[in-house]
PDBQT receptor file of N, H, CA, C and O in Angstrom, charges set to zero:
ATOM      1  N   UNK A   1      39.047 -29.914  80.592  1.00  0.00    +0.000 N 
ATOM      2  CA  UNK A   1      38.269 -29.858  79.469  1.00  0.00    +0.000 C 
ATOM      3  C   UNK A   1      38.167 -31.356  78.842  1.00  0.00    +0.000 C 
ATOM      4  O   UNK A   1      39.211 -31.994  78.705  1.00  0.00    +0.000 OA
ATOM      5  N   UNK A   2      37.080 -31.853  78.509  1.00  0.00    +0.000 N 
ATOM      6  H   UNK A   2      36.232 -31.335  78.621  1.00  0.00    +0.000 HD
ATOM      7  CA  UNK A   2      36.955 -33.261  78.076  1.00  0.00    +0.000 C 
ATOM      8  C   UNK A   2      37.530 -33.225  76.568  1.00  0.00    +0.000 C 
ATOM      9  O   UNK A   2      37.296 -32.224  75.891  1.00  0.00    +0.000 OA
ATOM     10  N   UNK A   3      38.189 -34.166  76.091  1.00  0.00    +0.000 N 
ATOM     11  H   UNK A   3      38.379 -34.979  76.641  1.00  0.00    +0.000 HD
ATOM     12  CA  UNK A   3      38.632 -34.104  74.634  1.00  0.00    +0.000 C 
ATOM     13  C   UNK A   3      37.536 -34.098  73.665  1.00  0.00    +0.000 C 
ATOM     14  O   UNK A   3      37.724 -33.587  72.561  1.00  0.00    +0.000 OA
ATOM     15  N   UNK A   4      36.298 -34.669  74.003  1.00  0.00    +0.000 N 
ATOM     16  H   UNK A   4      36.145 -35.084  74.900  1.00  0.00    +0.000 HD
ATOM     17  CA  UNK A   4      35.277 -34.636  73.073  1.00  0.00    +0.000 C 
ATOM     18  C   UNK A   4      34.380 -33.450  73.305  1.00  0.00    +0.000 C 
ATOM     19  O   UNK A   4      33.193 -33.575  73.004  1.00  0.00    +0.000 OA
ATOM     20  N   UNK A   5      34.806 -32.328  73.799  1.00  0.00    +0.000 N 
ATOM     21  H   UNK A   5      35.770 -32.226  74.043  1.00  0.00    +0.000 HD
ATOM     22  CA  UNK A   5      34.044 -31.178  73.924  1.00  0.00    +0.000 C 
ATOM     23  C   UNK A   5      33.755 -30.604  72.632  1.00  0.00    +0.000 C 
ATOM     24  O   UNK A   5      34.543 -30.737  71.696  1.00  0.00    +0.000 OA
ATOM     25  N   UNK A   6      32.520 -29.888  72.516  1.00  0.00    +0.000 N 
ATOM     26  H   UNK A   6      31.880 -29.781  73.276  1.00  0.00    +0.000 HD
ATOM     27  CA  UNK A   6      32.039 -29.231  71.344  1.00  0.00    +0.000 C 
ATOM     28  C   UNK A   6      32.795 -27.865  71.031  1.00  0.00    +0.000 C 
ATOM     29  O   UNK A   6      33.467 -27.344  71.921  1.00  0.00    +0.000 OA
ATOM     30  N   UNK A   7      32.702 -27.352  69.918  1.00  0.00    +0.000 N 
ATOM     31  H   UNK A   7      32.156 -27.776  69.195  1.00  0.00    +0.000 HD
ATOM     32  CA  UNK A   7      33.426 -26.088  69.610  1.00  0.00    +0.000 C 
ATOM     33  C   UNK A   7      33.176 -24.973  70.551  1.00  0.00    +0.000 C 
ATOM     34  O   UNK A   7      34.093 -24.289  71.006  1.00  0.00    +0.000 OA
ATOM     35  N   UNK A   8      31.861 -24.786  70.854  1.00  0.00    +0.000 N 
ATOM     36  H   UNK A   8      31.116 -25.341  70.484  1.00  0.00    +0.000 HD
ATOM     37  CA  UNK A   8      31.571 -23.758  71.888  1.00  0.00    +0.000 C 
ATOM     38  C   UNK A   8      32.200 -23.911  73.162  1.00  0.00    +0.000 C 
ATOM     39  O   UNK A   8      32.705 -22.945  73.735  1.00  0.00    +0.000 OA
ATOM     40  N   UNK A   9      32.202 -25.104  73.657  1.00  0.00    +0.000 N 
ATOM     41  H   UNK A   9      31.792 -25.889  73.192  1.00  0.00    +0.000 HD
ATOM     42  CA  UNK A   9      32.822 -25.289  75.019  1.00  0.00    +0.000 C 
ATOM     43  C   UNK A   9      34.411 -25.033  74.937  1.00  0.00    +0.000 C 
ATOM     44  O   UNK A   9      35.025 -24.486  75.853  1.00  0.00    +0.000 OA
ATOM     45  N   UNK A  10      34.999 -25.474  73.777  1.00  0.00    +0.000 N 
ATOM     46  H   UNK A  10      34.501 -25.918  73.033  1.00  0.00    +0.000 HD
ATOM     47  CA  UNK A  10      36.486 -25.359  73.678  1.00  0.00    +0.000 C 
ATOM     48  C   UNK A  10      36.812 -23.822  73.635  1.00  0.00    +0.000 C 
ATOM     49  O   UNK A  10      37.800 -23.350  74.197  1.00  0.00    +0.000 OA
ATOM     50  N   UNK A  11      35.881 -23.063  72.906  1.00  0.00    +0.000 N 
ATOM     51  H   UNK A  11      35.078 -23.447  72.450  1.00  0.00    +0.000 HD
ATOM     52  CA  UNK A  11      36.273 -21.726  72.714  1.00  0.00    +0.000 C 
ATOM     53  C   UNK A  11      35.884 -20.957  74.027  1.00  0.00    +0.000 C 
ATOM     54  O   UNK A  11      36.564 -19.961  74.272  1.00  0.00    +0.000 OA
ATOM     55  N   UNK A  12      34.990 -21.250  74.809  1.00  0.00    +0.000 N 
ATOM     56  H   UNK A  12      34.437 -22.060  74.610  1.00  0.00    +0.000 HD
ATOM     57  CA  UNK A  12      34.692 -20.635  76.089  1.00  0.00    +0.000 C 
ATOM     58  C   UNK A  12      35.816 -21.012  77.025  1.00  0.00    +0.000 C 
ATOM     59  O   UNK A  12      36.166 -20.145  77.826  1.00  0.00    +0.000 OA
ATOM     60  N   UNK A  13      36.407 -22.131  77.041  1.00  0.00    +0.000 N 
ATOM     61  H   UNK A  13      36.123 -22.836  76.390  1.00  0.00    +0.000 HD
ATOM     62  CA  UNK A  13      37.579 -22.623  77.912  1.00  0.00    +0.000 C 
ATOM     63  C   UNK A  13      38.759 -21.708  77.449  1.00  0.00    +0.000 C 
ATOM     64  O   UNK A  13      39.472 -21.171  78.296  1.00  0.00    +0.000 OA
ATOM     65  N   UNK A  14      38.958 -21.538  76.190  1.00  0.00    +0.000 N 
ATOM     66  H   UNK A  14      38.379 -21.974  75.502  1.00  0.00    +0.000 HD
ATOM     67  CA  UNK A  14      40.143 -20.889  75.697  1.00  0.00    +0.000 C 
ATOM     68  C   UNK A  14      40.027 -19.418  76.135  1.00  0.00    +0.000 C 
ATOM     69  O   UNK A  14      40.994 -18.869  76.662  1.00  0.00    +0.000 OA
ATOM     70  N   UNK A  15      38.820 -18.742  75.921  1.00  0.00    +0.000 N 
ATOM     71  H   UNK A  15      38.035 -19.188  75.493  1.00  0.00    +0.000 HD
ATOM     72  CA  UNK A  15      38.746 -17.375  76.286  1.00  0.00    +0.000 C 
ATOM     73  C   UNK A  15      38.855 -17.082  77.826  1.00  0.00    +0.000 C 
ATOM     74  O   UNK A  15      39.211 -15.998  78.290  1.00  0.00    +0.000 OA
ATOM     75  N   UNK A  16      38.515 -18.143  78.529  1.00  0.00    +0.000 N 
ATOM     76  H   UNK A  16      38.225 -19.023  78.153  1.00  0.00    +0.000 HD
ATOM     77  CA  UNK A  16      38.566 -17.954  80.078  1.00  0.00    +0.000 C 
ATOM     78  C   UNK A  16      40.067 -17.641  80.470  1.00  0.00    +0.000 C 
ATOM     79  O   UNK A  16      40.292 -17.041  81.522  1.00  0.00    +0.000 OA
ATOM     80  N   UNK A  17      41.052 -18.023  79.674  1.00  0.00    +0.000 N 
ATOM     81  H   UNK A  17      40.870 -18.510  78.820  1.00  0.00    +0.000 HD
ATOM     82  CA  UNK A  17      42.445 -17.895  80.007  1.00  0.00    +0.000 C 
ATOM     83  C   UNK A  17      42.758 -16.445  79.805  1.00  0.00    +0.000 C 
ATOM     84  O   UNK A  17      42.035 -15.740  79.101  1.00  0.00    +0.000 OA
ATOM     85  N   UNK A  18      43.870 -15.969  80.437  1.00  0.00    +0.000 N 
ATOM     86  H   UNK A  18      44.457 -16.542  81.009  1.00  0.00    +0.000 HD
ATOM     87  CA  UNK A  18      44.260 -14.636  80.140  1.00  0.00    +0.000 C 
ATOM     88  C   UNK A  18      45.010 -14.502  78.713  1.00  0.00    +0.000 C 
ATOM     89  O   UNK A  18      44.927 -13.442  78.093  1.00  0.00    +0.000 OA
ATOM     90  N   UNK A  19      45.725 -15.573  78.218  1.00  0.00    +0.000 N 
ATOM     91  H   UNK A  19      45.792 -16.435  78.722  1.00  0.00    +0.000 HD
ATOM     92  CA  UNK A  19      46.411 -15.477  77.063  1.00  0.00    +0.000 C 
ATOM     93  C   UNK A  19      45.436 -15.648  75.888  1.00  0.00    +0.000 C 
ATOM     94  O   UNK A  19      45.674 -15.105  74.809  1.00  0.00    +0.000 OA
ATOM     95  N   UNK A  20      44.309 -16.420  76.093  1.00  0.00    +0.000 N 
ATOM     96  H   UNK A  20      44.116 -16.862  76.970  1.00  0.00    +0.000 HD
ATOM     97  CA  UNK A  20      43.400 -16.618  75.130  1.00  0.00    +0.000 C 
ATOM     98  C   UNK A  20      42.578 -15.352  74.832  1.00  0.00    +0.000 C 
ATOM     99  O   UNK A  20      42.360 -14.991  73.675  1.00  0.00    +0.000 OA
ATOM    100  N   UNK A  21      42.109 -14.661  75.956  1.00  0.00    +0.000 N 
ATOM    101  H   UNK A  21      42.286 -14.954  76.896  1.00  0.00    +0.000 HD
ATOM    102  CA  UNK A  21      41.340 -13.363  75.777  1.00  0.00    +0.000 C 
ATOM    103  C   UNK A  21      42.262 -12.364  75.168  1.00  0.00    +0.000 C 
ATOM    104  O   UNK A  21      41.776 -11.601  74.334  1.00  0.00    +0.000 OA
ATOM    105  N   UNK A  22      43.512 -12.264  75.465  1.00  0.00    +0.000 N 
ATOM    106  H   UNK A  22      43.907 -12.885  76.143  1.00  0.00    +0.000 HD
ATOM    107  CA  UNK A  22      44.406 -11.305  74.869  1.00  0.00    +0.000 C 
ATOM    108  C   UNK A  22      44.494 -11.584  73.448  1.00  0.00    +0.000 C 
ATOM    109  O   UNK A  22      44.411 -10.634  72.669  1.00  0.00    +0.000 OA
ATOM    110  N   UNK A  23      44.656 -12.808  72.994  1.00  0.00    +0.000 N 
ATOM    111  H   UNK A  23      44.723 -13.580  73.627  1.00  0.00    +0.000 HD
ATOM    112  CA  UNK A  23      44.842 -13.120  71.598  1.00  0.00    +0.000 C 
ATOM    113  C   UNK A  23      43.385 -12.759  70.800  1.00  0.00    +0.000 C 
ATOM    114  O   UNK A  23      43.365 -12.189  69.709  1.00  0.00    +0.000 OA
ATOM    115  N   UNK A  24      42.326 -13.138  71.442  1.00  0.00    +0.000 N 
ATOM    116  H   UNK A  24      42.342 -13.601  72.328  1.00  0.00    +0.000 HD
ATOM    117  CA  UNK A  24      41.060 -12.913  70.740  1.00  0.00    +0.000 C 
ATOM    118  C   UNK A  24      40.886 -11.360  70.712  1.00  0.00    +0.000 C 
ATOM    119  O   UNK A  24      40.375 -10.912  69.685  1.00  0.00    +0.000 OA
ATOM    120  N   UNK A  25      41.212 -10.539  71.620  1.00  0.00    +0.000 N 
ATOM    121  H   UNK A  25      41.628 -10.902  72.453  1.00  0.00    +0.000 HD
ATOM    122  CA  UNK A  25      41.218  -9.129  71.587  1.00  0.00    +0.000 C 
ATOM    123  C   UNK A  25      41.861  -8.525  70.438  1.00  0.00    +0.000 C 
ATOM    124  O   UNK A  25      41.408  -7.522  69.886  1.00  0.00    +0.000 OA
ATOM    125  N   UNK A  26      43.053  -9.209  70.027  1.00  0.00    +0.000 N 
ATOM    126  H   UNK A  26      43.420 -10.024  70.476  1.00  0.00    +0.000 HD
ATOM    127  CA  UNK A  26      43.844  -8.650  68.999  1.00  0.00    +0.000 C 
ATOM    128  C   UNK A  26      43.116  -8.829  67.540  1.00  0.00    +0.000 C 
ATOM    129  O   UNK A  26      43.513  -8.261  66.522  1.00  0.00    +0.000 OA
ATOM    130  N   UNK A  27      42.071  -9.644  67.597  1.00  0.00    +0.000 N 
ATOM    131  H   UNK A  27      41.749 -10.106  68.424  1.00  0.00    +0.000 HD
ATOM    132  CA  UNK A  27      41.418  -9.995  66.279  1.00  0.00    +0.000 C 
ATOM    133  C   UNK A  27      40.628  -8.781  65.743  1.00  0.00    +0.000 C 
ATOM    134  O   UNK A  27      40.447  -8.563  64.545  1.00  0.00    +0.000 OA
ATOM    135  N   UNK A  28      40.205  -8.057  66.700  1.00  0.00    +0.000 N 
ATOM    136  H   UNK A  28      40.352  -8.234  67.673  1.00  0.00    +0.000 HD
ATOM    137  CA  UNK A  28      39.433  -6.731  66.438  1.00  0.00    +0.000 C 
ATOM    138  C   UNK A  28      40.334  -5.776  65.612  1.00  0.00    +0.000 C 
ATOM    139  O   UNK A  28      39.818  -5.049  64.763  1.00  0.00    +0.000 OA
ATOM    140  N   UNK A  29      41.670  -5.764  65.844  1.00  0.00    +0.000 N 
ATOM    141  H   UNK A  29      42.089  -6.355  66.533  1.00  0.00    +0.000 HD
ATOM    142  CA  UNK A  29      42.446  -4.916  65.116  1.00  0.00    +0.000 C 
ATOM    143  C   UNK A  29      43.116  -5.602  63.994  1.00  0.00    +0.000 C 
ATOM    144  O   UNK A  29      43.948  -4.974  63.338  1.00  0.00    +0.000 OA
ATOM    145  N   UNK A  30      42.861  -6.716  63.735  1.00  0.00    +0.000 N 
ATOM    146  H   UNK A  30      42.185  -7.226  64.268  1.00  0.00    +0.000 HD
ATOM    147  CA  UNK A  30      43.591  -7.483  62.469  1.00  0.00    +0.000 C 
ATOM    148  C   UNK A  30      42.576  -7.938  61.454  1.00  0.00    +0.000 C 
ATOM    149  O   UNK A  30      42.771  -7.814  60.244  1.00  0.00    +0.000 OA
ATOM    150  N   UNK A  31      41.469  -8.476  61.983  1.00  0.00    +0.000 N 
ATOM    151  H   UNK A  31      41.311  -8.576  62.965  1.00  0.00    +0.000 HD
ATOM    152  CA  UNK A  31      40.520  -9.109  60.985  1.00  0.00    +0.000 C 
ATOM    153  C   UNK A  31      39.433  -8.161  60.755  1.00  0.00    +0.000 C 
ATOM    154  O   UNK A  31      39.228  -7.892  59.572  1.00  0.00    +0.000 OA
ATOM    155  N   UNK A  32      38.746  -7.638  61.563  1.00  0.00    +0.000 N 
ATOM    156  H   UNK A  32      38.912  -7.857  62.525  1.00  0.00    +0.000 HD
ATOM    157  CA  UNK A  32      37.500  -6.836  61.326  1.00  0.00    +0.000 C 
ATOM    158  C   UNK A  32      37.698  -5.597  60.453  1.00  0.00    +0.000 C 
ATOM    159  O   UNK A  32      36.817  -5.285  59.651  1.00  0.00    +0.000 OA
ATOM    160  N   UNK A  33      38.843  -4.859  60.577  1.00  0.00    +0.000 N 
ATOM    161  H   UNK A  33      39.559  -5.112  61.228  1.00  0.00    +0.000 HD
ATOM    162  CA  UNK A  33      39.064  -3.804  59.607  1.00  0.00    +0.000 C 
ATOM    163  C   UNK A  33      39.037  -4.193  58.138  1.00  0.00    +0.000 C 
ATOM    164  O   UNK A  33      38.524  -3.464  57.289  1.00  0.00    +0.000 OA
ATOM    165  N   UNK A  34      39.637  -5.431  57.846  1.00  0.00    +0.000 N 
ATOM    166  H   UNK A  34      40.054  -6.023  58.536  1.00  0.00    +0.000 HD
ATOM    167  CA  UNK A  34      39.836  -5.900  56.543  1.00  0.00    +0.000 C 
ATOM    168  C   UNK A  34      38.377  -6.150  55.959  1.00  0.00    +0.000 C 
ATOM    169  O   UNK A  34      38.170  -5.836  54.787  1.00  0.00    +0.000 OA
ATOM    170  N   UNK A  35      37.452  -6.651  56.655  1.00  0.00    +0.000 N 
ATOM    171  H   UNK A  35      37.620  -6.905  57.607  1.00  0.00    +0.000 HD
ATOM    172  CA  UNK A  35      36.103  -6.789  56.342  1.00  0.00    +0.000 C 
ATOM    173  C   UNK A  35      35.422  -5.527  56.041  1.00  0.00    +0.000 C 
ATOM    174  O   UNK A  35      34.778  -5.398  55.001  1.00  0.00    +0.000 OA
ATOM    175  N   UNK A  36      35.535  -4.617  56.885  1.00  0.00    +0.000 N 
ATOM    176  H   UNK A  36      36.059  -4.723  57.730  1.00  0.00    +0.000 HD
ATOM    177  CA  UNK A  36      34.892  -3.287  56.701  1.00  0.00    +0.000 C 
ATOM    178  C   UNK A  36      35.543  -2.654  55.458  1.00  0.00    +0.000 C 
ATOM    179  O   UNK A  36      34.766  -2.114  54.670  1.00  0.00    +0.000 OA
ATOM    180  N   UNK A  37      36.758  -2.644  55.192  1.00  0.00    +0.000 N 
ATOM    181  H   UNK A  37      37.388  -3.083  55.832  1.00  0.00    +0.000 HD
ATOM    182  CA  UNK A  37      37.396  -1.914  53.991  1.00  0.00    +0.000 C 
ATOM    183  C   UNK A  37      36.891  -2.586  52.841  1.00  0.00    +0.000 C 
ATOM    184  O   UNK A  37      36.593  -1.909  51.858  1.00  0.00    +0.000 OA
ATOM    185  N   UNK A  38      36.740  -3.956  52.825  1.00  0.00    +0.000 N 
ATOM    186  H   UNK A  38      36.982  -4.506  53.624  1.00  0.00    +0.000 HD
ATOM    187  CA  UNK A  38      36.281  -4.643  51.543  1.00  0.00    +0.000 C 
ATOM    188  C   UNK A  38      34.814  -4.215  51.317  1.00  0.00    +0.000 C 
ATOM    189  O   UNK A  38      34.399  -3.937  50.192  1.00  0.00    +0.000 OA
ATOM    190  N   UNK A  39      34.080  -4.174  52.376  1.00  0.00    +0.000 N 
ATOM    191  H   UNK A  39      34.418  -4.399  53.289  1.00  0.00    +0.000 HD
ATOM    192  CA  UNK A  39      32.647  -3.760  52.223  1.00  0.00    +0.000 C 
ATOM    193  C   UNK A  39      32.577  -2.334  51.612  1.00  0.00    +0.000 C 
ATOM    194  O   UNK A  39      31.858  -2.115  50.636  1.00  0.00    +0.000 OA
ATOM    195  N   UNK A  40      33.330  -1.365  52.194  1.00  0.00    +0.000 N 
ATOM    196  H   UNK A  40      33.914  -1.542  52.986  1.00  0.00    +0.000 HD
ATOM    197  CA  UNK A  40      33.335  -0.106  51.782  1.00  0.00    +0.000 C 
ATOM    198  C   UNK A  40      33.831   0.119  50.301  1.00  0.00    +0.000 C 
ATOM    199  O   UNK A  40      33.270   0.918  49.551  1.00  0.00    +0.000 OA
ATOM    200  N   UNK A  41      34.917  -0.637  49.933  1.00  0.00    +0.000 N 
ATOM    201  H   UNK A  41      35.373  -1.286  50.542  1.00  0.00    +0.000 HD
ATOM    202  CA  UNK A  41      35.419  -0.433  48.607  1.00  0.00    +0.000 C 
ATOM    203  C   UNK A  41      34.480  -0.991  47.500  1.00  0.00    +0.000 C 
ATOM    204  O   UNK A  41      34.596  -0.584  46.344  1.00  0.00    +0.000 OA
ATOM    205  N   UNK A  42      33.501  -1.969  47.866  1.00  0.00    +0.000 N 
ATOM    206  H   UNK A  42      33.407  -2.299  48.806  1.00  0.00    +0.000 HD
ATOM    207  CA  UNK A  42      32.664  -2.550  46.851  1.00  0.00    +0.000 C 
ATOM    208  C   UNK A  42      31.168  -1.767  47.011  1.00  0.00    +0.000 C 
ATOM    209  O   UNK A  42      30.151  -2.205  46.473  1.00  0.00    +0.000 OA
ATOM    210  N   UNK A  43      31.194  -0.674  47.746  1.00  0.00    +0.000 N 
ATOM    211  H   UNK A  43      32.020  -0.318  48.184  1.00  0.00    +0.000 HD
ATOM    212  CA  UNK A  43      30.026   0.083  48.006  1.00  0.00    +0.000 C 
ATOM    213  C   UNK A  43      28.821  -0.658  48.576  1.00  0.00    +0.000 C 
ATOM    214  O   UNK A  43      27.653  -0.396  48.288  1.00  0.00    +0.000 OA
ATOM    215  N   UNK A  44      29.227  -1.607  49.411  1.00  0.00    +0.000 N 
ATOM    216  H   UNK A  44      30.175  -1.819  49.645  1.00  0.00    +0.000 HD
ATOM    217  CA  UNK A  44      28.169  -2.274  50.192  1.00  0.00    +0.000 C 
ATOM    218  C   UNK A  44      27.949  -1.697  51.558  1.00  0.00    +0.000 C 
ATOM    219  O   UNK A  44      28.314  -2.268  52.586  1.00  0.00    +0.000 OA
ATOM    220  N   UNK A  45      27.313  -0.498  51.523  1.00  0.00    +0.000 N 
ATOM    221  H   UNK A  45      27.017  -0.034  50.688  1.00  0.00    +0.000 HD
ATOM    222  CA  UNK A  45      26.952   0.253  52.666  1.00  0.00    +0.000 C 
ATOM    223  C   UNK A  45      25.972  -0.529  53.574  1.00  0.00    +0.000 C 
ATOM    224  O   UNK A  45      26.012  -0.497  54.804  1.00  0.00    +0.000 OA
ATOM    225  N   UNK A  46      25.034  -1.276  52.789  1.00  0.00    +0.000 N 
ATOM    226  H   UNK A  46      25.001  -1.301  51.789  1.00  0.00    +0.000 HD
ATOM    227  CA  UNK A  46      23.906  -1.865  53.279  1.00  0.00    +0.000 C 
ATOM    228  C   UNK A  46      23.486  -2.882  52.446  1.00  0.00    +0.000 C 
ATOM    229  O   UNK A  46      23.529  -2.717  51.227  1.00  0.00    +0.000 OA
ATOM    230  N   UNK A  47      23.023  -4.073  53.009  1.00  0.00    +0.000 N 
ATOM    231  H   UNK A  47      22.988  -4.207  53.999  1.00  0.00    +0.000 HD
ATOM    232  CA  UNK A  47      22.541  -5.267  52.084  1.00  0.00    +0.000 C 
ATOM    233  C   UNK A  47      21.066  -4.909  51.638  1.00  0.00    +0.000 C 
ATOM    234  O   UNK A  47      20.280  -4.314  52.375  1.00  0.00    +0.000 OA
ATOM    235  N   UNK A  48      20.772  -5.336  50.345  1.00  0.00    +0.000 N 
ATOM    236  H   UNK A  48      21.411  -5.820  49.747  1.00  0.00    +0.000 HD
ATOM    237  CA  UNK A  48      19.551  -5.191  49.844  1.00  0.00    +0.000 C 
ATOM    238  C   UNK A  48      18.574  -6.034  50.082  1.00  0.00    +0.000 C 
ATOM    239  O   UNK A  48      17.393  -5.739  49.903  1.00  0.00    +0.000 OA
ATOM    240  N   UNK A  49      19.049  -7.360  50.583  1.00  0.00    +0.000 N 
ATOM    241  H   UNK A  49      20.009  -7.600  50.728  1.00  0.00    +0.000 HD
ATOM    242  CA  UNK A  49      18.155  -8.544  50.820  1.00  0.00    +0.000 C 
ATOM    243  C   UNK A  49      18.309  -8.933  52.305  1.00  0.00    +0.000 C 
ATOM    244  O   UNK A  49      19.291  -8.642  52.988  1.00  0.00    +0.000 OA
ATOM    245  N   UNK A  50      17.291  -9.584  52.706  1.00  0.00    +0.000 N 
ATOM    246  H   UNK A  50      16.494  -9.821  52.151  1.00  0.00    +0.000 HD
ATOM    247  CA  UNK A  50      17.314 -10.000  54.213  1.00  0.00    +0.000 C 
ATOM    248  C   UNK A  50      17.603 -11.357  54.263  1.00  0.00    +0.000 C 
ATOM    249  O   UNK A  50      17.401 -12.150  53.344  1.00  0.00    +0.000 OA
ATOM    250  N   UNK A  51      18.185 -11.670  55.589  1.00  0.00    +0.000 N 
ATOM    251  H   UNK A  51      18.349 -11.025  56.336  1.00  0.00    +0.000 HD
ATOM    252  CA  UNK A  51      18.376 -13.117  55.922  1.00  0.00    +0.000 C 
ATOM    253  C   UNK A  51      19.975 -13.379  55.655  1.00  0.00    +0.000 C 
ATOM    254  O   UNK A  51      20.544 -12.863  54.694  1.00  0.00    +0.000 OA
ATOM    255  N   UNK A  52      20.581 -14.150  56.507  1.00  0.00    +0.000 N 
ATOM    256  H   UNK A  52      20.119 -14.570  57.288  1.00  0.00    +0.000 HD
ATOM    257  CA  UNK A  52      21.929 -14.522  56.372  1.00  0.00    +0.000 C 
ATOM    258  C   UNK A  52      22.369 -15.174  55.015  1.00  0.00    +0.000 C 
ATOM    259  O   UNK A  52      23.434 -14.838  54.496  1.00  0.00    +0.000 OA
ATOM    260  N   UNK A  53      21.576 -16.072  54.466  1.00  0.00    +0.000 N 
ATOM    261  H   UNK A  53      20.711 -16.344  54.887  1.00  0.00    +0.000 HD
ATOM    262  CA  UNK A  53      21.874 -16.712  53.264  1.00  0.00    +0.000 C 
ATOM    263  C   UNK A  53      21.720 -15.688  52.058  1.00  0.00    +0.000 C 
ATOM    264  O   UNK A  53      22.467 -15.767  51.082  1.00  0.00    +0.000 OA
ATOM    265  N   UNK A  54      20.810 -14.807  52.151  1.00  0.00    +0.000 N 
ATOM    266  H   UNK A  54      20.203 -14.743  52.944  1.00  0.00    +0.000 HD
ATOM    267  CA  UNK A  54      20.695 -13.783  50.979  1.00  0.00    +0.000 C 
ATOM    268  C   UNK A  54      21.774 -12.771  51.140  1.00  0.00    +0.000 C 
ATOM    269  O   UNK A  54      22.199 -12.291  50.089  1.00  0.00    +0.000 OA
ATOM    270  N   UNK A  55      22.274 -12.374  52.206  1.00  0.00    +0.000 N 
ATOM    271  H   UNK A  55      21.929 -12.764  53.060  1.00  0.00    +0.000 HD
ATOM    272  CA  UNK A  55      23.364 -11.315  52.383  1.00  0.00    +0.000 C 
ATOM    273  C   UNK A  55      24.601 -12.057  51.847  1.00  0.00    +0.000 C 
ATOM    274  O   UNK A  55      25.305 -11.559  50.968  1.00  0.00    +0.000 OA
ATOM    275  N   UNK A  56      24.848 -13.253  52.395  1.00  0.00    +0.000 N 
ATOM    276  H   UNK A  56      24.276 -13.657  53.109  1.00  0.00    +0.000 HD
ATOM    277  CA  UNK A  56      25.965 -13.988  51.942  1.00  0.00    +0.000 C 
ATOM    278  C   UNK A  56      26.078 -14.313  50.430  1.00  0.00    +0.000 C 
ATOM    279  O   UNK A  56      27.189 -14.503  49.936  1.00  0.00    +0.000 OA
ATOM    280  N   UNK A  57      24.993 -14.377  49.717  1.00  0.00    +0.000 N 
ATOM    281  H   UNK A  57      24.090 -14.222  50.118  1.00  0.00    +0.000 HD
ATOM    282  CA  UNK A  57      24.870 -14.430  48.333  1.00  0.00    +0.000 C 
ATOM    283  C   UNK A  57      25.205 -13.193  47.620  1.00  0.00    +0.000 C 
ATOM    284  O   UNK A  57      25.893 -13.200  46.599  1.00  0.00    +0.000 OA
ATOM    285  N   UNK A  58      24.659 -11.990  48.223  1.00  0.00    +0.000 N 
ATOM    286  H   UNK A  58      24.100 -11.985  49.052  1.00  0.00    +0.000 HD
ATOM    287  CA  UNK A  58      24.771 -10.772  47.672  1.00  0.00    +0.000 C 
ATOM    288  C   UNK A  58      26.407 -10.323  47.797  1.00  0.00    +0.000 C 
ATOM    289  O   UNK A  58      26.993  -9.680  46.926  1.00  0.00    +0.000 OA
ATOM    290  N   UNK A  59      26.959 -10.750  48.936  1.00  0.00    +0.000 N 
ATOM    291  H   UNK A  59      26.484 -11.272  49.644  1.00  0.00    +0.000 HD
ATOM    292  CA  UNK A  59      28.483 -10.430  49.113  1.00  0.00    +0.000 C 
ATOM    293  C   UNK A  59      29.342 -11.246  48.239  1.00  0.00    +0.000 C 
ATOM    294  O   UNK A  59      30.371 -10.781  47.749  1.00  0.00    +0.000 OA
ATOM    295  N   UNK A  60      28.922 -12.519  48.022  1.00  0.00    +0.000 N 
ATOM    296  H   UNK A  60      28.086 -12.896  48.420  1.00  0.00    +0.000 HD
ATOM    297  CA  UNK A  60      29.695 -13.390  47.053  1.00  0.00    +0.000 C 
ATOM    298  C   UNK A  60      29.639 -12.917  45.614  1.00  0.00    +0.000 C 
ATOM    299  O   UNK A  60      30.551 -13.103  44.808  1.00  0.00    +0.000 OA
ATOM    300  N   UNK A  61      28.490 -12.285  45.350  1.00  0.00    +0.000 N 
ATOM    301  H   UNK A  61      27.750 -12.134  46.005  1.00  0.00    +0.000 HD
ATOM    302  CA  UNK A  61      28.301 -11.814  43.940  1.00  0.00    +0.000 C 
ATOM    303  C   UNK A  61      29.191 -10.641  43.812  1.00  0.00    +0.000 C 
ATOM    304  O   UNK A  61      29.254 -10.028  42.746  1.00  0.00    +0.000 OA
TER     305      UNK A  61
């Protein structure tokens, strides 16, 4: 991999390895449930606005 590769290329290279894929798979059990729990506890079952920026503003609020 070239040292000046962009982030997408570096991540693809990392996930192509067995160790990288295993580590990334663990993310589903460690990071994603936290986000879901936070959304559930703040009664954000669904966003009332459309678009990424609007949803991010609603979540930040």
